[in-house]
Backbone of each chain as nested JSON, in Angstrom:
{
  "chains": [
    {"id": "A", "residues": [
      {"number": 1, "name": "MET", "atoms": {"N": [-24.866, 23.637, 12.545], "CA": [-25.547, 22.526, 12.575], "C": [-26.369, 22.132, 13.79]}},
      {"number": 2, "name": "PRO", "atoms": {"N": [-27.456, 22.256, 14.273], "CA": [-27.819, 22.223, 15.556], "C": [-27.704, 20.96, 16.33]}},
      {"number": 3, "name": "THR", "atoms": {"N": [-28.092, 20.939, 17.981], "CA": [-27.548, 19.696, 18.074], "C": [-28.962, 19.489, 19.499]}},
      {"number": 4, "name": "ILE", "atoms": {"N": [-29.967, 18.618, 18.991], "CA": [-31.089, 18.473, 20.37], "C": [-30.77, 17.755, 21.321]}},
      {"number": 5, "name": "VAL", "atoms": {"N": [-30.372, 18.224, 22.5], "CA": [-30.346, 17.182, 23.699], "C": [-31.767, 16.92, 23.991]}},
      {"number": 6, "name": "VAL", "atoms": {"N": [-31.706, 15.559, 24.205], "CA": [-32.799, 14.809, 25.329], "C": [-32.085, 14.122, 26.759]}},
      {"number": 7, "name": "ASP", "atoms": {"N": [-33.096, 14.641, 27.533], "CA": [-32.561, 14.473, 28.457], "C": [-33.783, 13.179, 29.709]}},
      {"number": 8, "name": "VAL", "atoms": {"N": [-33.146, 12.784, 30.024], "CA": [-33.958, 11.208, 30.061], "C": [-34.07, 10.355, 31.522]}},
      {"number": 9, "name": "MET", "atoms": {"N": [-34.53, 10.608, 32.747], "CA": [-34.348, 10.003, 34.189], "C": [-34.547, 8.829, 34.191]}},
      {"number": 10, "name": "PRO", "atoms": {"N": [-34.915, 8.222, 35.161], "CA": [-35.663, 6.779, 35.705], "C": [-36.732, 7.765, 36.702]}},
      {"number": 11, "name": "LYS", "atoms": {"N": [-37.942, 7.514, 36.703], "CA": [-39.034, 7.646, 36.931], "C": [-38.714, 7.773, 38.689]}},
      {"number": 12, "name": "ALA", "atoms": {"N": [-39.051, 9.099, 39.355], "CA": [-39.411, 9.31, 40.979], "C": [-39.206, 8.606, 41.687]}},
      {"number": 13, "name": "GLU", "atoms": {"N": [-40.332, 7.24, 40.912], "CA": [-41.136, 6.299, 42.218], "C": [-39.947, 5.285, 42.386]}},
      {"number": 14, "name": "LEU", "atoms": {"N": [-39.192, 5.114, 41.509], "CA": [-38.021, 3.941, 41.523], "C": [-37.266, 4.266, 41.975]}},
      {"number": 15, "name": "LEU", "atoms": {"N": [-36.443, 2.783, 42.718], "CA": [-35.122, 2.927, 43.1], "C": [-34.055, 3.051, 41.782]}},
      {"number": 16, "name": "ASP", "atoms": {"N": [-33.135, 3.89, 42.156], "CA": [-31.819, 3.91, 40.996], "C": [-30.418, 3.103, 41.764]}},
      {"number": 17, "name": "PRO", "atoms": {"N": [-30.25, 2.138, 41.169], "CA": [-29.249, 1.669, 42.144], "C": [-28.118, 1.932, 41.958]}},
      {"number": 18, "name": "GLN", "atoms": {"N": [-27.881, 2.293, 40.847], "CA": [-26.543, 2.689, 40.794], "C": [-26.265, 4.48, 40.873]}},
      {"number": 19, "name": "GLY", "atoms": {"N": [-27.494, 5.043, 41.138], "CA": [-27.764, 6.316, 42.152], "C": [-27.46, 6.435, 43.341]}},
      {"number": 20, "name": "LYS", "atoms": {"N": [-28.032, 5.158, 44.049], "CA": [-27.216, 4.883, 45.355], "C": [-26.26, 4.68, 45.459]}},
      {"number": 21, "name": "ALA", "atoms": {"N": [-25.77, 3.907, 44.783], "CA": [-24.207, 3.019, 44.771], "C": [-23.499, 4.732, 44.761]}},
      {"number": 22, "name": "VAL", "atoms": {"N": [-23.581, 5.821, 44.058], "CA": [-22.951, 6.947, 43.707], "C": [-22.697, 7.575, 45.164]}},
      {"number": 23, "name": "ALA", "atoms": {"N": [-24.211, 7.572, 45.473], "CA": [-25.047, 8.231, 46.866], "C": [-23.672, 8.154, 48.27]}},
      {"number": 24, "name": "GLY", "atoms": {"N": [-23.661, 6.392, 47.577], "CA": [-22.916, 5.944, 49.284], "C": [-21.378, 6.281, 49.027]}},
      {"number": 25, "name": "ALA", "atoms": {"N": [-21.016, 6.427, 47.752], "CA": [-19.538, 6.417, 47.746], "C": [-19.386, 7.936, 48.031]}},
      {"number": 26, "name": "LEU", "atoms": {"N": [-19.983, 8.82, 47.479], "CA": [-20.072, 10.356, 48.482], "C": [-19.894, 10.223, 50.062]}},
      {"number": 27, "name": "GLY", "atoms": {"N": [-21.099, 9.542, 50.403], "CA": [-20.866, 9.553, 51.48], "C": [-19.846, 8.832, 52.692]}},
      {"number": 28, "name": "ARG", "atoms": {"N": [-19.123, 8.055, 52.056], "CA": [-17.857, 7.484, 52.375], "C": [-16.957, 8.351, 52.355]}},
      {"number": 29, "name": "GLN", "atoms": {"N": [-16.623, 9.328, 51.023], "CA": [-15.55, 10.085, 50.921], "C": [-15.569, 11.026, 51.714]}},
      {"number": 30, "name": "GLY", "atoms": {"N": [-16.941, 11.956, 52.403], "CA": [-16.961, 13.007, 53.297], "C": [-17.784, 13.741, 52.837]}},
      {"number": 31, "name": "SER", "atoms": {"N": [-18.472, 13.515, 51.568], "CA": [-19.037, 14.633, 51.018], "C": [-20.734, 14.418, 51.188]}},
      {"number": 32, "name": "THR", "atoms": {"N": [-20.605, 14.886, 52.346], "CA": [-22.328, 14.347, 53.142], "C": [-23.45, 15.591, 52.973]}},
      {"number": 33, "name": "ARG", "atoms": {"N": [-23.427, 16.6, 52.206], "CA": [-24.043, 17.555, 51.605], "C": [-25.341, 17.137, 51.015]}},
      {"number": 34, "name": "PHE", "atoms": {"N": [-24.648, 15.676, 50.359], "CA": [-25.677, 15.386, 49.487], "C": [-26.533, 13.767, 49.636]}},
      {"number": 35, "name": "THR", "atoms": {"N": [-28.063, 14.473, 49.657], "CA": [-28.937, 13.434, 49.852], "C": [-29.377, 12.538, 49.122]}},
      {"number": 36, "name": "ASP", "atoms": {"N": [-29.491, 12.98, 47.773], "CA": [-30.26, 11.686, 46.93], "C": [-29.122, 12.303, 45.366]}},
      {"number": 37, "name": "VAL", "atoms": {"N": [-28.612, 10.743, 44.842], "CA": [-28.136, 10.544, 43.575], "C": [-29.125, 10.03, 43.094]}},
      {"number": 38, "name": "ARG", "atoms": {"N": [-29.606, 10.777, 41.253], "CA": [-30.055, 9.984, 40.398], "C": [-29.107, 10.344, 39.151]}},
      {"number": 39, "name": "ILE", "atoms": {"N": [-29.049, 8.8, 38.487], "CA": [-28.416, 8.415, 37.226], "C": [-29.431, 8.552, 36.003]}},
      {"number": 40, "name": "GLY", "atoms": {"N": [-28.879, 9.283, 34.953], "CA": [-29.972, 9.316, 33.671], "C": [-29.455, 9.232, 32.269]}},
      {"number": 41, "name": "LYS", "atoms": {"N": [-29.82, 9.566, 31.544], "CA": [-29.527, 9.396, 30.134], "C": [-29.226, 10.439, 29.775]}},
      {"number": 42, "name": "ARG", "atoms": {"N": [-28.353, 11.356, 28.799], "CA": [-28.341, 12.447, 27.62], "C": [-27.72, 12.172, 26.305]}},
      {"number": 43, "name": "PHE", "atoms": {"N": [-29.374, 12.549, 25.481], "CA": [-28.811, 11.862, 24.221], "C": [-28.109, 13.475, 23.111]}},
      {"number": 44, "name": "GLU", "atoms": {"N": [-27.238, 13.566, 22.854], "CA": [-27.221, 14.635, 21.849], "C": [-27.58, 13.89, 20.377]}},
      {"number": 45, "name": "LEU", "atoms": {"N": [-28.372, 14.818, 20.04], "CA": [-29.057, 14.322, 18.494], "C": [-28.489, 15.106, 17.688]}},
      {"number": 46, "name": "ALA", "atoms": {"N": [-27.411, 15.026, 16.726], "CA": [-27.055, 16.069, 15.742], "C": [-28.406, 16.158, 13.956]}},
      {"number": 47, "name": "VAL", "atoms": {"N": [-28.669, 17.692, 13.824], "CA": [-29.454, 17.558, 13.284], "C": [-28.869, 18.267, 11.395]}},
      {"number": 48, "name": "ASP", "atoms": {"N": [-29.643, 17.656, 10.525], "CA": [-29.138, 18.454, 9.193], "C": [-29.783, 19.28, 8.864]}},
      {"number": 49, "name": "GLY", "atoms": {"N": [-29.643, 20.413, 9.154], "CA": [-30.599, 21.642, 8.418], "C": [-31.574, 22.247, 9.822]}},
      {"number": 50, "name": "PRO", "atoms": {"N": [-32.364, 22.762, 9.744], "CA": [-32.639, 23.629, 10.924], "C": [-33.784, 22.985, 11.755]}},
      {"number": 51, "name": "ALA", "atoms": {"N": [-33.34, 23.336, 12.948], "CA": [-34.525, 22.675, 14.081], "C": [-36.058, 22.909, 14.453]}},
      {"number": 52, "name": "ASP", "atoms": {"N": [-36.18, 23.036, 13.61], "CA": [-37.507, 24.041, 13.065], "C": [-39.123, 23.172, 13.868]}},
      {"number": 53, "name": "GLU", "atoms": {"N": [-39.831, 23.238, 14.243], "CA": [-41.132, 22.808, 14.853], "C": [-41.248, 20.994, 14.472]}},
      {"number": 54, "name": "ALA", "atoms": {"N": [-41.211, 20.728, 13.211], "CA": [-41.642, 19.602, 12.691], "C": [-40.261, 18.735, 13.008]}},
      {"number": 55, "name": "VAL", "atoms": {"N": [-38.917, 19.052, 13.232], "CA": [-37.872, 18.248, 13.449], "C": [-38.304, 18.069, 15.199]}},
      {"number": 56, "name": "LEU", "atoms": {"N": [-38.618, 19.218, 15.99], "CA": [-38.608, 18.811, 17.107], "C": [-39.92, 17.749, 17.554]}},
      {"number": 57, "name": "ALA", "atoms": {"N": [-40.856, 18.109, 16.772], "CA": [-41.767, 16.856, 17.222], "C": [-41.427, 15.72, 16.867]}},
      {"number": 58, "name": "GLU", "atoms": {"N": [-40.929, 15.689, 15.872], "CA": [-39.846, 14.348, 15.684], "C": [-39.409, 13.382, 16.426]}},
      {"number": 59, "name": "VAL", "atoms": {"N": [-38.556, 14.232, 17.135], "CA": [-37.917, 14.195, 18.182], "C": [-38.203, 13.84, 19.287]}},
      {"number": 60, "name": "ARG", "atoms": {"N": [-39.602, 14.115, 19.881], "CA": [-39.967, 14.156, 20.708], "C": [-41.078, 12.855, 20.714]}},
      {"number": 61, "name": "GLU", "atoms": {"N": [-41.601, 11.907, 19.432], "CA": [-41.473, 10.956, 18.913], "C": [-40.667, 9.95, 19.435]}},
      {"number": 62, "name": "ILE", "atoms": {"N": [-39.074, 10.356, 18.991], "CA": [-38.039, 9.636, 19.007], "C": [-37.957, 9.303, 20.663]}},
      {"number": 63, "name": "ALA", "atoms": {"N": [-38.085, 9.877, 21.402], "CA": [-37.528, 10.183, 22.505], "C": [-38.452, 9.14, 23.691]}},
      {"number": 64, "name": "ALA", "atoms": {"N": [-40.011, 9.513, 23.008], "CA": [-40.754, 8.704, 23.651], "C": [-40.788, 7.613, 23.301]}},
      {"number": 65, "name": "THR", "atoms": {"N": [-40.33, 6.647, 21.995], "CA": [-39.952, 5.545, 21.472], "C": [-39.208, 4.965, 21.569]}},
      {"number": 66, "name": "LEU", "atoms": {"N": [-38.199, 5.598, 20.985], "CA": [-36.908, 4.944, 21.485], "C": [-35.686, 5.278, 22.052]}},
      {"number": 67, "name": "LEU", "atoms": {"N": [-35.682, 6.496, 22.438], "CA": [-34.882, 6.519, 23.858], "C": [-35.084, 6.531, 25.07]}},
      {"number": 68, "name": "SER", "atoms": {"N": [-36.301, 6.161, 25.587], "CA": [-36.878, 5.996, 26.503], "C": [-37.841, 5.285, 27.049]}},
      {"number": 69, "name": "ASN", "atoms": {"N": [-37.471, 4.276, 27.87], "CA": [-38.981, 3.527, 28.464], "C": [-39.771, 3.848, 28.853]}},
      {"number": 70, "name": "ASP", "atoms": {"N": [-40.897, 4.256, 28.588], "CA": [-41.914, 4.54, 29.47], "C": [-42.06, 3.936, 30.745]}},
      {"number": 71, "name": "VAL", "atoms": {"N": [-41.994, 2.819, 30.936], "CA": [-42.328, 1.956, 31.996], "C": [-41.464, 2.409, 33.124]}},
      {"number": 72, "name": "ILE", "atoms": {"N": [-39.976, 2.816, 32.742], "CA": [-39.511, 3.237, 33.728], "C": [-38.866, 4.823, 33.897]}},
      {"number": 73, "name": "GLU", "atoms": {"N": [-38.82, 5.172, 32.801], "CA": [-38.116, 6.525, 32.308], "C": [-38.682, 7.652, 32.224]}},
      {"number": 74, "name": "ASP", "atoms": {"N": [-38.508, 8.79, 32.448], "CA": [-39.496, 9.933, 31.913], "C": [-38.269, 10.881, 30.967]}},
      {"number": 75, "name": "VAL", "atoms": {"N": [-38.85, 11.506, 30.339], "CA": [-37.961, 12.144, 28.969], "C": [-38.256, 13.927, 29.847]}},
      {"number": 76, "name": "VAL", "atoms": {"N": [-37.076, 14.102, 30.362], "CA": [-37.422, 15.577, 31.205], "C": [-37.166, 16.57, 30.488]}},
      {"number": 77, "name": "ALA", "atoms": {"N": [-36.313, 16.605, 29.236], "CA": [-35.97, 17.83, 28.945], "C": [-36.261, 18.174, 27.578]}},
      {"number": 78, "name": "ILE", "atoms": {"N": [-36.442, 18.205, 26.281], "CA": [-35.889, 18.274, 24.804], "C": [-35.394, 19.717, 24.677]}},
      {"number": 79, "name": "THR", "atoms": {"N": [-34.445, 20.195, 24.417], "CA": [-33.523, 21.611, 24.531], "C": [-32.869, 21.655, 22.94]}},
      {"number": 80, "name": "VAL", "atoms": {"N": [-32.835, 22.657, 22.313], "CA": [-32.108, 23.005, 21.129], "C": [-30.608, 23.87, 21.506]}},
      {"number": 81, "name": "VAL", "atoms": {"N": [-29.575, 23.155, 21.25], "CA": [-28.086, 23.741, 21.666], "C": [-27.704, 24.353, 20.231]}},
      {"number": 82, "name": "ASP", "atoms": {"N": [-26.911, 25.448, 20.132], "CA": [-26.086, 25.772, 19.193], "C": [-26.981, 26.462, 18.068]}}
    ]},
    {"id": "B", "residues": [
      {"number": 1, "name": "MET", "atoms": {"N": [-35.16, 22.302, 47.981], "CA": [-34.117, 21.591, 48.011], "C": [-33.291, 21.707, 47.071]}},
      {"number": 2, "name": "PRO", "atoms": {"N": [-32.25, 22.124, 46.462], "CA": [-31.496, 22.653, 45.081], "C": [-31.08, 21.356, 44.385]}},
      {"number": 3, "name": "THR", "atoms": {"N": [-31.052, 21.06, 43.68], "CA": [-30.435, 20.122, 42.628], "C": [-29.408, 20.393, 41.886]}},
      {"number": 4, "name": "ILE", "atoms": {"N": [-28.166, 19.986, 41.726], "CA": [-27.105, 20.311, 40.202], "C": [-27.083, 18.967, 39.585]}},
      {"number": 5, "name": "VAL", "atoms": {"N": [-27.309, 19.497, 38.332], "CA": [-26.987, 18.545, 37.484], "C": [-25.245, 18.565, 36.875]}},
      {"number": 6, "name": "VAL", "atoms": {"N": [-24.845, 16.733, 36.95], "CA": [-23.623, 17.288, 36.253], "C": [-23.778, 16.15, 35.206]}},
      {"number": 7, "name": "ASP", "atoms": {"N": [-23.487, 16.743, 33.333], "CA": [-23.905, 16.236, 32.427], "C": [-21.925, 15.667, 31.807]}},
      {"number": 8, "name": "VAL", "atoms": {"N": [-22.49, 14.376, 31.556], "CA": [-20.705, 13.604, 30.912], "C": [-21.531, 13.44, 30.078]}},
      {"number": 9, "name": "MET", "atoms": {"N": [-20.354, 13.58, 29.049], "CA": [-20.87, 13.075, 27.801], "C": [-18.926, 12.299, 27.201]}},
      {"number": 10, "name": "PRO", "atoms": {"N": [-19.209, 10.993, 25.85], "CA": [-18.032, 10.492, 26.016], "C": [-17.102, 11.608, 24.888]}},
      {"number": 11, "name": "LYS", "atoms": {"N": [-16.238, 11.754, 25.104], "CA": [-15.199, 12.731, 24.144], "C": [-15.779, 12.399, 22.934]}},
      {"number": 12, "name": "ALA", "atoms": {"N": [-15.213, 13.993, 22.069], "CA": [-15.86, 13.885, 21.028], "C": [-15.288, 13.007, 19.577]}},
      {"number": 13, "name": "GLU", "atoms": {"N": [-13.458, 12.901, 20.127], "CA": [-12.576, 12.495, 19.082], "C": [-12.646, 10.162, 19.023]}},
      {"number": 14, "name": "LEU", "atoms": {"N": [-13.747, 10.168, 20.378], "CA": [-13.842, 8.857, 20.83], "C": [-15.179, 7.984, 19.545]}},
      {"number": 15, "name": "LEU", "atoms": {"N": [-15.338, 6.902, 19.234], "CA": [-16.397, 6.109, 18.902], "C": [-17.258, 5.92, 20.134]}},
      {"number": 16, "name": "ASP", "atoms": {"N": [-18.66, 6.146, 20.209], "CA": [-19.516, 5.775, 20.766], "C": [-20.558, 4.854, 20.335]}},
      {"number": 17, "name": "PRO", "atoms": {"N": [-19.975, 3.868, 20.44], "CA": [-21.149, 2.355, 19.791], "C": [-22.484, 2.763, 20.079]}},
      {"number": 18, "name": "GLN", "atoms": {"N": [-23.082, 3.166, 21.305], "CA": [-24.271, 3.097, 21.617], "C": [-24.846, 4.126, 21.123]}},
      {"number": 19, "name": "GLY", "atoms": {"N": [-24.327, 5.21, 20.885], "CA": [-24.783, 6.348, 19.773], "C": [-25.213, 6.167, 18.777]}},
      {"number": 20, "name": "LYS", "atoms": {"N": [-24.193, 5.144, 17.974], "CA": [-23.915, 4.506, 16.537], "C": [-25.186, 3.678, 16.555]}},
      {"number": 21, "name": "ALA", "atoms": {"N": [-25.672, 2.996, 17.953], "CA": [-26.681, 1.637, 17.162], "C": [-27.951, 2.513, 17.283]}},
      {"number": 22, "name": "VAL", "atoms": {"N": [-27.979, 3.995, 18.18], "CA": [-29.25, 4.637, 18.215], "C": [-29.276, 5.059, 16.656]}},
      {"number": 23, "name": "ALA", "atoms": {"N": [-28.219, 5.794, 15.948], "CA": [-28.473, 6.867, 14.872], "C": [-28.573, 5.822, 13.615]}},
      {"number": 24, "name": "GLY", "atoms": {"N": [-28.343, 4.497, 14.029], "CA": [-28.577, 3.48, 12.675], "C": [-30.112, 2.714, 12.923]}},
      {"number": 25, "name": "ALA", "atoms": {"N": [-30.483, 2.958, 13.805], "CA": [-32.27, 2.196, 14.439], "C": [-32.684, 3.958, 13.641]}},
      {"number": 26, "name": "LEU", "atoms": {"N": [-32.417, 4.823, 14.009], "CA": [-33.211, 6.288, 13.396], "C": [-32.864, 5.914, 12.144]}},
      {"number": 27, "name": "GLY", "atoms": {"N": [-32.103, 5.684, 11.026], "CA": [-32.235, 5.624, 9.555], "C": [-32.865, 4.591, 9.192]}},
      {"number": 28, "name": "ARG", "atoms": {"N": [-32.872, 3.281, 9.66], "CA": [-33.367, 2.398, 9.378], "C": [-35.304, 2.65, 9.379]}},
      {"number": 29, "name": "GLN", "atoms": {"N": [-35.477, 3.54, 10.703], "CA": [-37.206, 3.835, 10.53], "C": [-37.606, 4.825, 9.862]}},
      {"number": 30, "name": "GLY", "atoms": {"N": [-36.561, 5.548, 9.076], "CA": [-36.883, 6.628, 7.821], "C": [-36.633, 8.288, 8.842]}},
      {"number": 31, "name": "SER", "atoms": {"N": [-35.964, 7.898, 10.094], "CA": [-35.183, 9.303, 10.467], "C": [-34.008, 9.802, 9.965]}},
      {"number": 32, "name": "THR", "atoms": {"N": [-33.854, 10.31, 8.718], "CA": [-32.914, 10.666, 8.236], "C": [-32.192, 11.916, 8.362]}},
      {"number": 33, "name": "ARG", "atoms": {"N": [-32.81, 12.967, 9.068], "CA": [-32.379, 14.171, 9.227], "C": [-31.463, 14.587, 10.571]}},
      {"number": 34, "name": "PHE", "atoms": {"N": [-30.912, 13.035, 11.305], "CA": [-29.981, 13.233, 12.209], "C": [-28.923, 12.838, 11.604]}},
      {"number": 35, "name": "THR", "atoms": {"N": [-27.728, 13.262, 11.766], "CA": [-26.515, 12.94, 11.438], "C": [-25.664, 12.221, 12.04]}},
      {"number": 36, "name": "ASP", "atoms": {"N": [-26.129, 12.15, 13.587], "CA": [-25.214, 11.454, 14.771], "C": [-25.731, 11.423, 16.051]}},
      {"number": 37, "name": "VAL", "atoms": {"N": [-25.719, 10.692, 16.829], "CA": [-26.308, 10.244, 17.728], "C": [-24.912, 10.287, 18.752]}},
      {"number": 38, "name": "ARG", "atoms": {"N": [-25.107, 10.732, 20.069], "CA": [-24.377, 10.963, 21.189], "C": [-24.526, 10.242, 22.586]}},
      {"number": 39, "name": "ILE", "atoms": {"N": [-24.317, 9.612, 23.138], "CA": [-25.113, 9.484, 24.497], "C": [-24.132, 9.431, 25.457]}},
      {"number": 40, "name": "GLY", "atoms": {"N": [-24.877, 10.321, 26.433], "CA": [-24.13, 10.553, 27.476], "C": [-24.785, 9.793, 28.946]}},
      {"number": 41, "name": "LYS", "atoms": {"N": [-24.193, 10.896, 30.572], "CA": [-24.88, 10.606, 31.418], "C": [-25.508, 12.201, 31.969]}},
      {"number": 42, "name": "ARG", "atoms": {"N": [-26.333, 11.723, 33.047], "CA": [-26.704, 13.025, 33.517], "C": [-26.926, 12.801, 34.911]}},
      {"number": 43, "name": "PHE", "atoms": {"N": [-26.537, 13.099, 35.96], "CA": [-26.436, 12.889, 37.5], "C": [-26.871, 14.209, 37.784]}},
      {"number": 44, "name": "GLU", "atoms": {"N": [-27.842, 13.59, 38.615], "CA": [-28.952, 14.812, 39.633], "C": [-28.415, 14.363, 40.637]}},
      {"number": 45, "name": "LEU", "atoms": {"N": [-27.814, 15.737, 41.56], "CA": [-27.251, 15.524, 42.759], "C": [-28.337, 16.687, 43.815]}},
      {"number": 46, "name": "ALA", "atoms": {"N": [-29.071, 15.655, 44.74], "CA": [-29.795, 16.667, 45.318], "C": [-28.869, 17.258, 46.761]}},
      {"number": 47, "name": "VAL", "atoms": {"N": [-28.712, 18.701, 47.073], "CA": [-28.181, 18.786, 48.1], "C": [-29.315, 19.923, 49.328]}},
      {"number": 48, "name": "ASP", "atoms": {"N": [-28.906, 19.306, 50.154], "CA": [-29.074, 19.802, 51.645], "C": [-28.238, 21.003, 51.862]}},
      {"number": 49, "name": "GLY", "atoms": {"N": [-29.389, 22.07, 51.763], "CA": [-28.437, 23.427, 51.915], "C": [-28.383, 24.313, 50.73]}},
      {"number": 50, "name": "PRO", "atoms": {"N": [-28.353, 25.3, 50.64], "CA": [-28.237, 26.193, 49.193], "C": [-26.97, 25.304, 49.021]}},
      {"number": 51, "name": "ALA", "atoms": {"N": [-26.987, 26.269, 47.315], "CA": [-26.166, 25.713, 46.187], "C": [-25.187, 26.837, 46.007]}},
      {"number": 52, "name": "ASP", "atoms": {"N": [-24.187, 26.837, 47.214], "CA": [-23.473, 28.028, 47.104], "C": [-22.622, 27.929, 46.33]}},
      {"number": 53, "name": "GLU", "atoms": {"N": [-21.42, 28.777, 46.751], "CA": [-20.002, 28.582, 45.739], "C": [-18.866, 27.292, 46.109]}},
      {"number": 54, "name": "ALA", "atoms": {"N": [-19.465, 26.856, 47.68], "CA": [-18.189, 25.885, 47.887], "C": [-18.94, 24.622, 47.869]}},
      {"number": 55, "name": "VAL", "atoms": {"N": [-20.358, 24.345, 47.108], "CA": [-20.766, 23.268, 47.093], "C": [-20.256, 23.08, 45.563]}},
      {"number": 56, "name": "LEU", "atoms": {"N": [-20.712, 24.201, 44.694], "CA": [-20.44, 24.335, 43.362], "C": [-18.804, 23.554, 42.981]}},
      {"number": 57, "name": "ALA", "atoms": {"N": [-17.907, 24.346, 43.907], "CA": [-16.639, 24.005, 43.904], "C": [-16.576, 22.196, 44.441]}},
      {"number": 58, "name": "GLU", "atoms": {"N": [-17.241, 21.877, 45.448], "CA": [-17.017, 20.072, 45.797], "C": [-17.319, 19.281, 44.645]}},
      {"number": 59, "name": "VAL", "atoms": {"N": [-18.936, 19.909, 43.814], "CA": [-19.305, 19.289, 42.339], "C": [-18.293, 19.241, 41.792]}},
      {"number": 60, "name": "ARG", "atoms": {"N": [-17.627, 20.107, 41.359], "CA": [-16.97, 20.115, 39.797], "C": [-15.245, 19.013, 40.295]}},
      {"number": 61, "name": "GLU", "atoms": {"N": [-14.959, 18.745, 41.733], "CA": [-14.32, 17.779, 42.103], "C": [-14.821, 16.802, 42.206]}},
      {"number": 62, "name": "ILE", "atoms": {"N": [-15.896, 15.999, 42.691], "CA": [-16.555, 15.337, 42.493], "C": [-17.144, 14.666, 41.027]}},
      {"number": 63, "name": "ALA", "atoms": {"N": [-17.666, 16.047, 40.491], "CA": [-17.667, 15.481, 38.642], "C": [-16.555, 14.768, 38.15]}},
      {"number": 64, "name": "ALA", "atoms": {"N": [-15.347, 15.615, 38.224], "CA": [-13.74, 15.161, 37.492], "C": [-13.154, 13.497, 38.362]}},
      {"number": 65, "name": "THR", "atoms": {"N": [-13.625, 13.661, 39.3], "CA": [-13.45, 12.303, 40.108], "C": [-14.022, 11.52, 40.211]}},
      {"number": 66, "name": "LEU", "atoms": {"N": [-15.184, 11.217, 40.542], "CA": [-16.035, 9.891, 40.719], "C": [-17.012, 10.089, 39.794]}},
      {"number": 67, "name": "LEU", "atoms": {"N": [-17.755, 11.337, 38.752], "CA": [-18.978, 10.915, 38.084], "C": [-18.28, 10.804, 36.6]}},
      {"number": 68, "name": "SER", "atoms": {"N": [-17.276, 10.946, 36.354], "CA": [-16.672, 10.657, 34.935], "C": [-15.247, 9.819, 35.111]}},
      {"number": 69, "name": "ASN", "atoms": {"N": [-14.94, 9.498, 33.71], "CA": [-13.179, 8.86, 33.962], "C": [-13.203, 9.742, 32.712]}},
      {"number": 70, "name": "ASP", "atoms": {"N": [-11.695, 10.748, 32.735], "CA": [-11.431, 11.669, 32.154], "C": [-10.302, 11.452, 30.689]}},
      {"number": 71, "name": "VAL", "atoms": {"N": [-10.111, 10.246, 30.776], "CA": [-9.622, 9.443, 29.807], "C": [-10.912, 9.595, 28.655]}},
      {"number": 72, "name": "ILE", "atoms": {"N": [-11.996, 9.001, 28.905], "CA": [-12.549, 8.875, 27.426], "C": [-14.099, 10.045, 27.722]}},
      {"number": 73, "name": "GLU", "atoms": {"N": [-14.154, 10.748, 28.721], "CA": [-14.931, 11.486, 29.296], "C": [-14.908, 12.563, 29.273]}},
      {"number": 74, "name": "ASP", "atoms": {"N": [-15.85, 14.002, 29.044], "CA": [-16.132, 15.546, 29.452], "C": [-17.141, 15.744, 30.602]}},
      {"number": 75, "name": "VAL", "atoms": {"N": [-17.101, 16.308, 31.721], "CA": [-17.935, 17.119, 32.001], "C": [-18.068, 18.221, 31.028]}},
      {"number": 76, "name": "VAL", "atoms": {"N": [-19.466, 18.292, 30.625], "CA": [-20.14, 19.148, 29.802], "C": [-20.512, 20.438, 30.001]}},
      {"number": 77, "name": "ALA", "atoms": {"N": [-21.321, 20.208, 31.305], "CA": [-21.734, 21.215, 32.147], "C": [-21.853, 20.827, 33.623]}},
      {"number": 78, "name": "ILE", "atoms": {"N": [-22.3, 21.75, 34.61], "CA": [-22.973, 21.792, 35.853], "C": [-23.761, 22.856, 36.016]}},
      {"number": 79, "name": "THR", "atoms": {"N": [-25.041, 22.169, 36.44], "CA": [-25.516, 23.446, 36.353], "C": [-26.403, 23.255, 37.483]}},
      {"number": 80, "name": "VAL", "atoms": {"N": [-27.247, 24.259, 38.435], "CA": [-28.0, 24.078, 39.578], "C": [-29.472, 24.759, 38.921]}},
      {"number": 81, "name": "VAL", "atoms": {"N": [-30.44, 23.546, 39.346], "CA": [-31.995, 23.996, 39.143], "C": [-32.849, 23.766, 40.422]}},
      {"number": 82, "name": "ASP", "atoms": {"N": [-33.493, 24.373, 40.342], "CA": [-34.652, 24.668, 41.058], "C": [-34.285, 25.735, 42.171]}}
    ]}
  ]
}
C-alpha cells in the first residue's frame, strides 16, 4: 500500500516562534552551528490502491485546501513512498 | 547554506488523534481512497558551513534528544538538502 507524504512549512516571510524557541535552545546548549530552525508538518496518507496521477491530483487538492492554510503555509513537497 | 531536514512521526503503535480527525474529514468530503492519515513534524535546520559527518552526528543527537520524544515519536529521516 503506497504512502503519500505531504510536507507543509510556514511561509519564509513569517516568524516561526516554535522554530525560534528551538533555535534558542540549541544555542544555549552549545550547538552554535545552526543559524535557523523552522518547524512544519509532515502528513502521511496511506492510499488504498496505486498512487497514480488521479490520486496525486486529489492529494494536491487536499494539500492545498485541507492540510495547509495558504495564508501562512506552503506545501513544499508531495512525495510517493513504498 | 545547507539545510538539514529532520522528520519526526508518532510511533506506529500509538493513536494519532489529529491524523484520525483529518482521515475522518477526508471521508466526509468524499475522498475515500485514503485509509489512514498520520501527522508528524518536519524540522528544517539551517547550517552555517558544510553539512559534514560531524554536523550530521550532532543533528542525530539533537533529533533524538531535543526534537523528538522517544516515548511517543520516532525520528524517521534525517536528510541534507541544498
